[in-house]
C-alpha positions in Angstrom: 22.1 9.0 0.3 19.4 8.8 2.9 16.9 11.6 3.2 14.7 12.1 6.1 12.1 14.6 5.2 9.3 14.6 8.2 11.7 14.4 11.5 9.5 14.1 14.2 5.6 13.8 15.2 4.2 14.8 18.3 0.9 13.4 19.9 -1.4 15.7 22.5 -1.0 14.1 25.7 -3.6 13.7 28.1 -3.9 17.1 30.2 -4.2 19.1 26.1 -6.6 15.9 25.2 -8.7 16.8 28.5 -8.9 20.5 27.9 -10.1 20.1 24.4 -13.1 17.9 25.3 -14.4 19.8 28.1 -14.6 23.2 25.9 -16.5 20.9 23.4 -20.7 21.2 23.6 -21.2 18.9 21.3 -23.2 15.8 23.2 -24.9 13.5 20.4 -21.4 11.9 20.0 -20.9 8.1 21.6 -17.3 8.5 21.2 -14.2 10.8 20.8 -11.9 9.0 18.3 -9.2 9.1 18.2 -8.9 11.0 21.6 -8.1 8.8 24.3 -6.1 6.2 22.3 -2.4 7.1 23.2 -2.1 8.7 26.1 -2.9 5.1 27.3 0.1 4.2 25.9 2.4 7.0 27.1 2.8 7.9 23.6 4.1 11.4 23.2 6.5 11.8 20.3 7.4 9.8 17.4 11.4 10.8 15.7 11.6 9.4 12.3 14.4 7.5 10.0 14.7 7.1 7.0 12.8 3.8 7.7 10.6 4.0 10.7 8.2 0.9 11.2 5.5 1.0 14.0 4.7 -2.5 15.4 1.6 -3.4 17.3 -1.4 -5.8 17.5 -4.7 -5.1 15.9 -6.1 -2.1 17.7 -3.0 -1.0 19.0 -3.6 2.4 16.7 -0.6 2.2 14.5 -2.8 2.8 11.1 -4.5 5.4 13.3 -1.3 6.7 13.5 -0.5 6.6 10.0 -3.5 8.1 9.5 -2.8 11.4 11.6 0.8 11.2 10.0 -0.8 11.1 6.6 -3.6 13.9 7.6 -1.1 16.1 8.9 1.4 16.1 5.9 -1.3 16.5 3.6 0.4 13.5 1.7 -1.8 12.1 -1.6 -4.1 9.6 -1.1 -5.9 6.9 -3.5 -8.5 5.6 -1.7 -11.4 7.1 0.4 -10.9 8.1 4.3 -13.6 8.4 6.9 -11.8 9.2 10.1 -14.6 10.9 12.3 -16.2 13.9 13.8 -13.2 14.4 15.7 -10.4 13.4 13.8 -9.6 16.9 12.1 -9.4 18.4 15.6 -7.0 15.5 16.7 -4.5 16.2 13.5 -5.0 20.2 14.3 -3.2 19.1 18.0 -0.7 17.1 16.4 3.0 18.9 15.7 5.5 18.1 13.4 9.0 19.1 12.6 10.1 18.9 9.2 6.4 18.9 7.6 7.5 21.8 5.2 10.2 19.2 3.7 8.2 16.5 2.5 7.8 16.4 -1.3 5.1 17.0 -3.7 4.5 13.0 -4.8 4.4 11.7 -1.2 1.7 9.3 -0.7 -0.4 7.0 2.0 -0.3 3.6 0.9 -3.0 1.2 2.3 -4.4 -2.3 2.2 -7.4 -0.7 0.5 -5.6 0.8 -2.1 -4.1 -2.5 -3.0 -7.3 -4.3 -2.9 -8.7 -1.7 -5.4 -5.8 -2.4 -7.4 -6.3 -6.4 -7.7 -10.1 -5.4 -8.0 -9.4 -3.4 -11.3 -6.7 -5.8 -12.8 -9.4 -8.8 -12.2 -12.2 -6.4 -13.9 -9.9 -5.2 -16.9 -8.7 -9.2 -17.1 -12.2 -10.2 -17.4 -13.3 -7.8 -20.0 -9.9 -9.0 -21.9 -11.3 -12.5 -21.8 -14.9 -11.5 -23.2 -13.1 -9.6 -25.9 -10.4 -12.6 -26.7 -13.5 -14.7 -27.0 -15.4 -12.8 -29.1 -12.1 -11.9 -31.7 -11.5 -16.0 -31.7 -15.7 -16.0 -33.0 -14.9 -12.8 -35.4 -11.7 -14.7 -36.5 -13.5 -17.9 -37.6 -16.7 -16.2 -39.6 -14.4 -13.8 -41.5 -11.7 -16.7 -42.2 -14.7 -19.1 -43.8 -16.9 -16.4 -45.3 -16.4 -14.7 -48.4 -16.4 -10.5 -48.4 -16.1 -9.1 -52.2 -14.6 -5.6 -52.4 -17.4 -3.8 -54.2 -16.7 -0.6 -53.1 -14.4 1.4 -50.8 -17.4 1.5 -48.0 -16.5 -2.5 -48.3 -12.9 -2.0 -47.4 -12.5 -2.3 -43.8 -14.2 -5.6 -43.5 -12.9 -6.8 -46.7 -9.4 -6.0 -45.1 -10.5 -7.8 -41.6 -11.3 -10.8 -44.0 -8.2 -10.8 -45.7 -6.2 -10.9 -42.2 -8.1 -13.7 -41.2 -7.5 -15.6 -43.8 -4.0 -15.1 -44.2 -3.1 -15.3 -40.5 -3.7 -17.7 -37.4 -6.1 -17.1 -35.0 -3.6 -16.1 -32.3 -2.0 -13.4 -34.2 -5.4 -12.0 -35.5 -6.4 -11.8 -31.6 -3.2 -10.4 -30.4 -3.2 -7.4 -32.8 -6.6 -6.2 -31.8 -6.2 -6.7 -28.3 -4.6 -3.5 -27.0 -2.9 -5.3 -23.8 -2.4 -9.0 -23.1 -4.0 -10.6 -20.0 -2.4 -9.7 -16.7 -1.8 -13.7 -15.3 -0.3 -12.7 -12.0 -1.1 -14.0 -9.4 -2.9 -11.5 -6.2 1.1 -11.5 -4.4 2.8 -10.3 -7.7 -0.1 -8.3 -8.5 0.4 -6.2 -5.1 4.2 -6.5 -5.5 3.9 -4.6 -8.5 1.4 -2.1 -7.2 4.3 -1.1 -4.9 7.0 -0.6 -7.6 5.1 1.5 -9.4 3.9 3.4 -6.8 7.4 4.2 -5.0 9.4 6.8 -7.2 12.2 8.7 -5.8 12.3 11.7 -3.5 9.6 11.4 -1.6 7.6 10.0 1.8 5.5 6.9 1.7 3.2 6.1 4.8 2.5 2.0 4.1 0.1 0.2 6.0 0.9 -3.7 6.8 2.8 -4.1 3.2 2.8 -8.0 3.9 -0.8 -8.6 3.0 -1.2 -10.7 0.0 2.5 -11.3 0.2 4.2 -14.4 0.1 7.4 -14.4 2.3 9.7 -14.1 -0.4 8.0 -11.6 -1.9 7.8 -9.6 1.4 11.7 -10.5 1.7 11.9 -8.7 -1.6 9.8 -5.4 -1.2 11.3 -5.1 2.5 15.0 -5.1 0.0 13.5 -2.7 -2.2 12.2 -0.4 0.5 15.5 -0.6 1.9 17.2 0.4 -1.0 14.8 3.0 -1.8 15.7 5.1 1.2 19.3 4.3 0.8 20.2 5.4 -2.9 17.2 6.9 -4.0 15.7 9.3 -1.1 12.7 7.7 -0.1 11.4 7.7 3.5 9.5 5.2 4.6 6.6 5.2 8.0 5.3 1.8 7.4 3.3 -0.4 9.7 3.4 -4.0 10.3 3.5 -7.2 12.0 6.1 -9.1 9.7 9.7 -9.8 10.7 11.0 -9.0 7.4 9.8 -5.4 7.3 10.6 -5.0 11.4 14.6 -5.8 10.5 15.2 -3.5 7.4 18.3 -2.8 8.3 18.6 0.6 10.3 15.5 1.1 11.1 13.8 2.5 13.7 10.9 0.4 15.4 8.2 1.7 17.5 6.2 -0.9 19.8 2.9 0.4 20.3 1.8 -2.8 22.6 4.6 -1.6 25.4 3.3 1.0 28.2 5.0 3.5 27.5 5.4 2.7 23.7 8.5 3.8 22.5 12.0 3.2 20.1 12.9 -1.0 20.6 14.8 -3.6 19.0 12.6 -5.5 16.6 14.3 -9.0 18.1 12.8 -8.1 21.3 8.9 -8.1 20.1 7.0 -10.4 21.1 5.7 -11.6 17.7 8.9 -12.0 16.5 10.1 -14.0 19.9 7.3 -16.0 18.4 8.3 -16.8 15.3 11.8 -17.8 16.9 10.2 -20.0 19.7 8.7 -22.0 16.9 11.1 -22.8 14.9 13.6 -23.2 17.5 10.9 -26.1 19.3 11.1 -27.6 15.5 14.9 -27.1 15.2 15.4 -30.8 14.5 13.4 -30.5 11.5 15.9 -27.8 10.2 19.2 -29.3 11.2 
């Protein structure tokens, strides 16, 4: 059963922004980000479904919009976020319906979060590699060195020496490594990150999940998101360029490149049409 916790998000219009900016006395700032972005797009309100996808080229404001929604709803962040001196003021001027229904455990998942996760796995693997080499050397030393049990103080070393003499090097090392080395690729590790983070009955705000993912993994994650929304009570708000996320069945798609920005069909988007045109030009290669 699909759940829609956050139902709508309304942005301040040009008049509201103008009233606020004319009232401030601070003059030491060169800009007033995120003021001035969305009135130009004539984007006033977003109505959410179980899956809502924000599309736009770089600089379209889709990541800014995700951060505004995340801050307004107070969802969990996993990496530091720095908006601007006026970001909090802008958040206060935004309005939502359904915010009170957003469950605990709701999260925003960003590219920085995935990068941090990949680095943590890499550092962990590096540490395991070092420890494994140390254990290989230890096995050799213990196997070919005589250790006599003279007192209970010698017991631990004697026991390790006995293990080395009676067990293979591989078994000796594996028993002493708490975790095996994670040999997944960056894409596979990123996929695992999303699967670990996405649980039942929560709102997930995801920024460009296609980063690091192959086409096959994008399709797999898109299917995972679709099923999580349909069967496990999750709601998703996603920014993306990827046709595989844009085409999630039943998703509401907003085009932030258009003026006025608003809801559209995913197959009408310029980015998707570019894929279509490319394959049509090379149609003979596939048929």
